[in-house]
N, CA, C and O atoms as CSV, one atom per row, in Angstrom:
chain,resi,resn,atom,element,x,y,z
A,1,MET,N,N,13.029,68.831,-80.189
A,1,MET,CA,C,14.409,69.169,-79.901
A,1,MET,C,C,14.460,70.369,-78.949
A,1,MET,O,O,13.547,71.194,-78.928
A,2,ILE,N,N,15.522,70.452,-78.176
A,2,ILE,CA,C,15.701,71.551,-77.224
A,2,ILE,C,C,16.768,72.501,-77.767
A,2,ILE,O,O,17.852,72.066,-78.157
A,3,PHE,N,N,16.460,73.779,-77.791
A,3,PHE,CA,C,17.454,74.792,-78.111
A,3,PHE,C,C,17.599,75.680,-76.889
A,3,PHE,O,O,16.645,76.365,-76.518
A,4,PHE,N,N,18.762,75.689,-76.251
A,4,PHE,CA,C,18.957,76.456,-75.029
A,4,PHE,C,C,20.442,76.627,-74.819
A,4,PHE,O,O,21.173,75.644,-74.697
A,5,ASP,N,N,20.896,77.871,-74.777
A,5,ASP,CA,C,22.304,78.147,-74.517
A,5,ASP,C,C,23.205,77.334,-75.440
A,5,ASP,O,O,24.151,76.685,-74.994
A,6,ASN,N,N,22.891,77.381,-76.745
A,6,ASN,CA,C,23.629,76.620,-77.757
A,6,ASN,C,C,23.590,75.120,-77.499
A,6,ASN,O,O,24.520,74.399,-77.859
A,7,LEU,N,N,22.522,74.657,-76.880
A,7,LEU,CA,C,22.372,73.252,-76.517
A,7,LEU,C,C,21.337,72.634,-77.445
A,7,LEU,O,O,20.251,73.187,-77.614
A,8,LEU,N,N,21.652,71.516,-78.035
A,8,LEU,CA,C,20.723,70.818,-78.906
A,8,LEU,C,C,20.669,69.367,-78.471
A,8,LEU,O,O,21.687,68.675,-78.465
A,9,ILE,N,N,19.474,68.904,-78.103
A,9,ILE,CA,C,19.297,67.500,-77.751
A,9,ILE,C,C,18.563,66.835,-78.894
A,9,ILE,O,O,17.459,67.245,-79.251
A,10,LYS,N,N,19.162,65.824,-79.463
A,10,LYS,CA,C,18.568,65.163,-80.604
A,10,LYS,C,C,17.346,64.354,-80.196
A,10,LYS,O,O,17.232,63.891,-79.061
A,11,LYS,N,N,16.447,64.199,-81.143
A,11,LYS,CA,C,15.220,63.439,-80.927
A,11,LYS,C,C,15.564,62.037,-80.444
A,11,LYS,O,O,16.521,61.429,-80.924
A,12,ASN,N,N,14.785,61.521,-79.495
A,12,ASN,CA,C,14.923,60.191,-78.902
A,12,ASN,C,C,16.125,60.047,-77.978
A,12,ASN,O,O,16.363,58.950,-77.472
A,13,SER,N,N,16.891,61.107,-77.737
A,13,SER,CA,C,18.007,61.003,-76.796
A,13,SER,C,C,17.557,61.206,-75.361
A,13,SER,O,O,18.326,60.960,-74.432
A,14,ALA,N,N,16.313,61.655,-75.163
A,14,ALA,CA,C,15.814,61.941,-73.811
A,14,ALA,C,C,15.797,60.694,-72.944
A,14,ALA,O,O,15.969,60.790,-71.729
A,15,SER,N,N,15.593,59.531,-73.538
A,15,SER,CA,C,15.556,58.300,-72.749
A,15,SER,C,C,16.913,57.986,-72.131
A,15,SER,O,O,16.994,57.182,-71.202
A,16,LYS,N,N,17.972,58.600,-72.628
A,16,LYS,CA,C,19.317,58.375,-72.108
A,16,LYS,C,C,19.689,59.379,-71.011
A,16,LYS,O,O,20.729,59.234,-70.369
A,17,LEU,N,N,18.851,60.387,-70.795
A,17,LEU,CA,C,19.149,61.393,-69.777
A,17,LEU,C,C,18.920,60.818,-68.388
A,17,LEU,O,O,18.017,60.007,-68.183
A,18,LYS,N,N,19.746,61.242,-67.433
A,18,LYS,CA,C,19.621,60.777,-66.050
A,18,LYS,C,C,18.644,61.672,-65.296
A,18,LYS,O,O,18.655,62.892,-65.456
A,19,LYS,N,N,17.801,61.054,-64.475
A,19,LYS,CA,C,16.877,61.806,-63.637
A,19,LYS,C,C,17.597,62.175,-62.345
A,19,LYS,O,O,18.286,61.347,-61.750
A,20,VAL,N,N,17.430,63.439,-61.911
A,20,VAL,CA,C,18.135,63.924,-60.731
A,20,VAL,C,C,17.202,64.691,-59.805
A,20,VAL,O,O,16.167,65.218,-60.211
A,21,GLU,N,N,17.614,64.728,-58.543
A,21,GLU,CA,C,16.999,65.598,-57.538
A,21,GLU,C,C,18.091,66.547,-57.089
A,21,GLU,O,O,19.162,66.111,-56.667
A,22,VAL,N,N,17.830,67.839,-57.177
A,22,VAL,CA,C,18.828,68.853,-56.834
A,22,VAL,C,C,18.281,69.741,-55.722
A,22,VAL,O,O,17.182,70.283,-55.834
A,23,ILE,N,N,19.055,69.888,-54.648
A,23,ILE,CA,C,18.732,70.826,-53.577
A,23,ILE,C,C,19.633,72.044,-53.777
A,23,ILE,O,O,20.856,71.917,-53.842
A,24,TRP,N,N,19.022,73.217,-53.873
A,24,TRP,CA,C,19.805,74.428,-54.103
A,24,TRP,C,C,19.232,75.585,-53.301
A,24,TRP,O,O,18.061,75.589,-52.922
A,25,GLU,N,N,20.100,76.574,-53.053
A,25,GLU,CA,C,19.717,77.729,-52.243
A,25,GLU,C,C,19.301,78.885,-53.143
A,25,GLU,O,O,20.038,79.282,-54.045
A,26,ASP,N,N,18.127,79.412,-52.889
A,26,ASP,CA,C,17.588,80.506,-53.678
A,26,ASP,C,C,17.884,81.842,-52.995
A,26,ASP,O,O,18.286,81.883,-51.832
A,27,VAL,N,N,17.683,82.911,-53.721
A,27,VAL,CA,C,17.832,84.260,-53.188
A,27,VAL,C,C,16.541,84.635,-52.479
A,27,VAL,O,O,15.451,84.354,-52.977
A,28,VAL,N,N,16.660,85.269,-51.317
A,28,VAL,CA,C,15.494,85.688,-50.548
A,28,VAL,C,C,15.610,87.184,-50.291
A,28,VAL,O,O,16.664,87.673,-49.883
A,29,SER,N,N,14.533,87.896,-50.529
A,29,SER,CA,C,14.476,89.312,-50.223
A,29,SER,C,C,13.818,89.483,-48.860
A,29,SER,O,O,12.727,88.965,-48.620
A,30,ILE,N,N,14.481,90.209,-47.971
A,30,ILE,CA,C,13.967,90.418,-46.621
A,30,ILE,C,C,13.801,91.919,-46.417
A,30,ILE,O,O,14.758,92.681,-46.558
A,31,SER,N,N,12.600,92.334,-46.088
A,31,SER,CA,C,12.377,93.773,-45.900
A,31,SER,C,C,12.073,94.087,-44.438
A,31,SER,O,O,11.552,93.248,-43.702
A,32,ARG,N,N,12.402,95.291,-44.039
A,32,ARG,CA,C,12.139,95.793,-42.676
A,32,ARG,C,C,12.638,94.819,-41.612
A,32,ARG,O,O,11.881,94.379,-40.748
A,33,THR,N,N,13.897,94.501,-41.692
A,33,THR,CA,C,14.480,93.514,-40.791
A,33,THR,C,C,15.574,94.151,-39.944
A,33,THR,O,O,16.358,94.965,-40.432
A,34,ASN,N,N,15.619,93.775,-38.684
A,34,ASN,CA,C,16.661,94.224,-37.778
A,34,ASN,C,C,17.973,93.556,-38.187
A,34,ASN,O,O,18.012,92.337,-38.351
A,35,LEU,N,N,19.022,94.313,-38.351
A,35,LEU,CA,C,20.302,93.767,-38.791
A,35,LEU,C,C,20.972,92.887,-37.739
A,35,LEU,O,O,21.951,92.205,-38.045
A,36,ASN,N,N,20.471,92.889,-36.523
A,36,ASN,CA,C,21.062,92.075,-35.464
A,36,ASN,C,C,20.489,90.658,-35.406
A,36,ASN,O,O,20.894,89.873,-34.548
A,37,ILE,N,N,19.563,90.316,-36.291
A,37,ILE,CA,C,18.962,88.981,-36.239
A,37,ILE,C,C,19.830,87.964,-36.968
A,37,ILE,O,O,20.760,88.325,-37.691
A,38,ASP,N,N,19.514,86.696,-36.769
A,38,ASP,CA,C,20.231,85.618,-37.438
A,38,ASP,C,C,19.557,85.367,-38.788
A,38,ASP,O,O,18.414,84.912,-38.832
A,39,PHE,N,N,20.238,85.652,-39.864
A,39,PHE,CA,C,19.653,85.524,-41.199
A,39,PHE,C,C,19.524,84.076,-41.657
A,39,PHE,O,O,18.847,83.813,-42.651
A,40,ASP,N,N,20.154,83.126,-40.962
A,40,ASP,CA,C,20.031,81.727,-41.351
A,40,ASP,C,C,18.580,81.252,-41.378
A,40,ASP,O,O,18.224,80.391,-42.183
A,41,GLU,N,N,17.746,81.807,-40.507
A,41,GLU,CA,C,16.348,81.374,-40.469
A,41,GLU,C,C,15.579,81.789,-41.724
A,41,GLU,O,O,14.498,81.262,-41.985
A,42,PHE,N,N,16.123,82.725,-42.500
A,42,PHE,CA,C,15.455,83.189,-43.710
A,42,PHE,C,C,15.962,82.504,-44.982
A,42,PHE,O,O,15.461,82.773,-46.073
A,43,ARG,N,N,16.939,81.632,-44.845
A,43,ARG,CA,C,17.494,80.969,-46.035
A,43,ARG,C,C,16.421,80.099,-46.670
A,43,ARG,O,O,15.652,79.434,-45.975
A,44,LEU,N,N,16.377,80.110,-47.981
A,44,LEU,CA,C,15.354,79.380,-48.722
A,44,LEU,C,C,16.025,78.325,-49.598
A,44,LEU,O,O,16.837,78.645,-50.466
A,45,PHE,N,N,15.678,77.082,-49.361
A,45,PHE,CA,C,16.216,75.990,-50.160
A,45,PHE,C,C,15.114,75.449,-51.060
A,45,PHE,O,O,13.965,75.324,-50.639
A,46,LYS,N,N,15.467,75.132,-52.290
A,46,LYS,CA,C,14.527,74.601,-53.276
A,46,LYS,C,C,14.939,73.193,-53.650
A,46,LYS,O,O,16.104,72.812,-53.531
A,47,LYS,N,N,13.956,72.427,-54.107
A,47,LYS,CA,C,14.223,71.081,-54.616
A,47,LYS,C,C,13.702,71.016,-56.048
A,47,LYS,O,O,12.536,71.314,-56.308
A,48,GLU,N,N,14.570,70.627,-56.966
A,48,GLU,CA,C,14.197,70.438,-58.371
A,48,GLU,C,C,14.360,68.965,-58.699
A,48,GLU,O,O,15.362,68.352,-58.329
A,49,ILE,N,N,13.393,68.398,-59.384
A,49,ILE,CA,C,13.494,67.022,-59.871
A,49,ILE,C,C,13.247,67.056,-61.367
A,49,ILE,O,O,12.248,67.612,-61.825
A,50,GLY,N,N,14.151,66.465,-62.126
A,50,GLY,CA,C,14.000,66.461,-63.576
A,50,GLY,C,C,15.127,65.690,-64.227
A,50,GLY,O,O,15.814,64.897,-63.584
A,51,TYR,N,N,15.307,65.937,-65.518
A,51,TYR,CA,C,16.329,65.248,-66.300
A,51,TYR,C,C,17.544,66.143,-66.465
A,51,TYR,O,O,17.419,67.305,-66.852
A,52,LEU,N,N,18.717,65.605,-66.172
A,52,LEU,CA,C,19.962,66.355,-66.297
A,52,LEU,C,C,20.302,66.494,-67.780
A,52,LEU,O,O,20.749,65.542,-68.420
A,53,VAL,N,N,20.084,67.685,-68.308
A,53,VAL,CA,C,20.264,67.963,-69.731
A,53,VAL,C,C,21.698,68.381,-70.036
A,53,VAL,O,O,22.271,67.987,-71.052
A,54,LYS,N,N,22.270,69.190,-69.136
A,54,LYS,CA,C,23.642,69.672,-69.353
A,54,LYS,C,C,24.322,69.826,-68.006
A,54,LYS,O,O,23.701,70.257,-67.034
A,55,ASN,N,N,25.606,69.472,-67.947
A,55,ASN,CA,C,26.394,69.564,-66.719
A,55,ASN,C,C,27.751,70.145,-67.086
A,55,ASN,O,O,28.562,69.483,-67.734
A,56,THR,N,N,27.998,71.397,-66.667
A,56,THR,CA,C,29.276,72.047,-66.944
A,56,THR,C,C,29.985,72.328,-65.624
A,56,THR,O,O,29.459,72.016,-64.555
A,57,ALA,N,N,31.158,72.906,-65.694
A,57,ALA,CA,C,31.893,73.271,-64.481
A,57,ALA,C,C,31.187,74.396,-63.726
A,57,ALA,O,O,31.359,74.523,-62.514
A,58,GLU,N,N,30.391,75.218,-64.427
A,58,GLU,CA,C,29.752,76.376,-63.817
A,58,GLU,C,C,28.280,76.174,-63.456
A,58,GLU,O,O,27.796,76.790,-62.507
A,59,TYR,N,N,27.564,75.331,-64.185
A,59,TYR,CA,C,26.125,75.192,-63.969
A,59,TYR,C,C,25.607,73.851,-64.481
A,59,TYR,O,O,26.295,73.131,-65.205
A,60,ILE,N,N,24.354,73.531,-64.079
A,60,ILE,CA,C,23.644,72.399,-64.650
A,60,ILE,C,C,22.339,72.910,-65.250
A,60,ILE,O,O,21.838,73.967,-64.865
A,61,VAL,N,N,21.794,72.148,-66.196
A,61,VAL,CA,C,20.490,72.449,-66.781
A,61,VAL,C,C,19.614,71.225,-66.570
A,61,VAL,O,O,19.999,70.103,-66.900
A,62,ILE,N,N,18.415,71.460,-66.008
A,62,ILE,CA,C,17.466,70.387,-65.768
A,62,ILE,C,C,16.244,70.600,-66.656
A,62,ILE,O,O,15.679,71.692,-66.703
A,63,GLY,N,N,15.840,69.529,-67.367
A,63,GLY,CA,C,14.618,69.549,-68.159
A,63,GLY,C,C,13.493,68.940,-67.339
A,63,GLY,O,O,13.674,67.891,-66.720
A,64,HIS,N,N,12.339,69.585,-67.328
A,64,HIS,CA,C,11.256,69.156,-66.443
A,64,HIS,C,C,10.133,68.394,-67.133
A,64,HIS,O,O,9.517,67.522,-66.521
A,65,ASP,N,N,9.863,68.697,-68.361
A,65,ASP,CA,C,8.780,67.987,-69.041
A,65,ASP,C,C,9.243,67.554,-70.430
A,65,ASP,O,O,9.465,68.380,-71.316
A,66,LEU,N,N,9.380,66.258,-70.595
A,66,LEU,CA,C,9.839,65.695,-71.848
A,66,LEU,C,C,8.646,65.115,-72.595
A,66,LEU,O,O,7.831,64.401,-72.011
A,67,ASP,N,N,8.541,65.423,-73.892
A,67,ASP,CA,C,7.418,64.878,-74.642
A,67,ASP,C,C,7.725,63.451,-75.102
A,67,ASP,O,O,8.851,62.978,-74.948
A,68,LEU,N,N,6.755,62.787,-75.648
A,68,LEU,CA,C,6.894,61.379,-76.013
A,68,LEU,C,C,7.875,61.135,-77.151
A,68,LEU,O,O,8.362,60.017,-77.318
A,69,SER,N,N,8.172,62.164,-77.935
A,69,SER,CA,C,9.124,61.996,-79.037
A,69,SER,C,C,10.569,62.039,-78.561
A,69,SER,O,O,11.485,61.754,-79.332
A,70,GLY,N,N,10.783,62.398,-77.278
A,70,GLY,CA,C,12.136,62.441,-76.737
A,70,GLY,C,C,12.722,63.825,-76.651
A,70,GLY,O,O,13.868,63.983,-76.230
A,71,GLY,N,N,11.970,64.827,-77.037
A,71,GLY,CA,C,12.442,66.194,-76.915
A,71,GLY,C,C,11.975,66.778,-75.605
A,71,GLY,O,O,11.409,66.070,-74.771
A,72,SER,N,N,12.208,68.065,-75.416
A,72,SER,CA,C,11.724,68.725,-74.211
A,72,SER,C,C,10.676,69.737,-74.611
A,72,SER,O,O,10.629,70.187,-75.756
A,73,ASN,N,N,9.842,70.086,-73.663
A,73,ASN,CA,C,8.744,70.980,-73.942
A,73,ASN,C,C,8.871,72.259,-73.132
A,73,ASN,O,O,8.159,72.397,-72.137
A,74,SER,N,N,9.683,73.151,-73.473
A,74,SER,CA,C,9.716,74.543,-73.007
A,74,SER,C,C,10.012,74.834,-71.535
A,74,SER,O,O,9.935,76.004,-71.162
A,75,TYR,N,N,10.337,73.889,-70.681
A,75,TYR,CA,C,10.614,74.251,-69.297
A,75,TYR,C,C,11.950,73.678,-68.857
A,75,TYR,O,O,12.067,72.487,-68.568
A,76,LEU,N,N,12.956,74.543,-68.810
A,76,LEU,CA,C,14.307,74.179,-68.381
A,76,LEU,C,C,14.722,75.103,-67.248
A,76,LEU,O,O,14.323,76.267,-67.207
A,77,THR,N,N,15.532,74.574,-66.320
A,77,THR,CA,C,16.071,75.384,-65.230
A,77,THR,C,C,17.591,75.308,-65.273
A,77,THR,O,O,18.161,74.217,-65.275
A,78,LEU,N,N,18.245,76.457,-65.306
A,78,LEU,CA,C,19.703,76.543,-65.226
A,78,LEU,C,C,20.041,76.909,-63.782
A,78,LEU,O,O,19.570,77.923,-63.266
A,79,ILE,N,N,20.859,76.080,-63.132
A,79,ILE,CA,C,21.224,76.310,-61.734
A,79,ILE,C,C,22.741,76.420,-61.626
A,79,ILE,O,O,23.447,75.465,-61.950
A,80,PRO,N,N,23.258,77.565,-61.177
A,80,PRO,CA,C,24.705,77.696,-60.984
A,80,PRO,C,C,25.183,76.701,-59.922
A,80,PRO,O,O,24.522,76.504,-58.902
A,81,LYS,N,N,26.328,76.085,-60.172
A,81,LYS,CA,C,26.848,75.097,-59.224
A,81,LYS,C,C,27.218,75.714,-57.874
A,81,LYS,O,O,27.263,75.008,-56.866
A,82,SER,N,N,27.480,77.003,-57.844
A,82,SER,CA,C,27.866,77.646,-56.587
A,82,SER,C,C,26.724,77.675,-55.566
A,82,SER,O,O,26.977,77.883,-54.380
A,83,ILE,N,N,25.478,77.472,-55.995
A,83,ILE,CA,C,24.360,77.479,-55.053
A,83,ILE,C,C,23.757,76.087,-54.847
A,83,ILE,O,O,22.782,75.943,-54.110
A,84,ILE,N,N,24.317,75.071,-55.482
A,84,ILE,CA,C,23.822,73.703,-55.323
A,84,ILE,C,C,24.377,73.104,-54.037
A,84,ILE,O,O,25.583,73.141,-53.798
A,85,LYS,N,N,23.491,72.551,-53.211
A,85,LYS,CA,C,23.893,71.921,-51.973
A,85,LYS,C,C,24.023,70.402,-52.124
A,85,LYS,O,O,24.857,69.783,-51.464
A,86,LYS,N,N,23.198,69.800,-52.996
A,86,LYS,CA,C,23.217,68.343,-53.141
A,86,LYS,C,C,22.599,67.943,-54.481
A,86,LYS,O,O,21.587,68.503,-54.903
A,87,ILE,N,N,23.223,66.963,-55.143
A,87,ILE,CA,C,22.649,66.346,-56.344
A,87,ILE,C,C,22.533,64.858,-56.088
A,87,ILE,O,O,23.511,64.199,-55.737
A,88,LYS,N,N,21.335,64.337,-56.266
A,88,LYS,CA,C,21.088,62.910,-56.079
A,88,LYS,C,C,20.553,62.341,-57.396
A,88,LYS,O,O,19.584,62.849,-57.960
A,89,TYR,N,N,21.205,61.276,-57.872
A,89,TYR,CA,C,20.749,60.624,-59.097
A,89,TYR,C,C,19.647,59.629,-58.740
A,89,TYR,O,O,19.802,58.818,-57.827
A,90,LEU,N,N,18.542,59.697,-59.463
A,90,LEU,CA,C,17.379,58.854,-59.179
A,90,LEU,C,C,17.309,57.679,-60.138
A,90,LEU,O,O,16.393,56.862,-60.047
């Protein structure tokens, strides 16, 4: 079973979860940079692939490794919707 942010996924419910690919923008730290440059070249986009565990108005939670019993095994990512560029259902 998964316990995360008051979230409980019952055993064997993992097979009902949808697999997704999410493109999102991460935070990048830039040091010793001229302020006159174009910062777009430093933008960092990430791709997450996993099971959509929770979808709220503010964020999504993706589970990455599901065990054979249908639970999750300790690796979840919470991504605020304000930084998501694309969600594709697989």
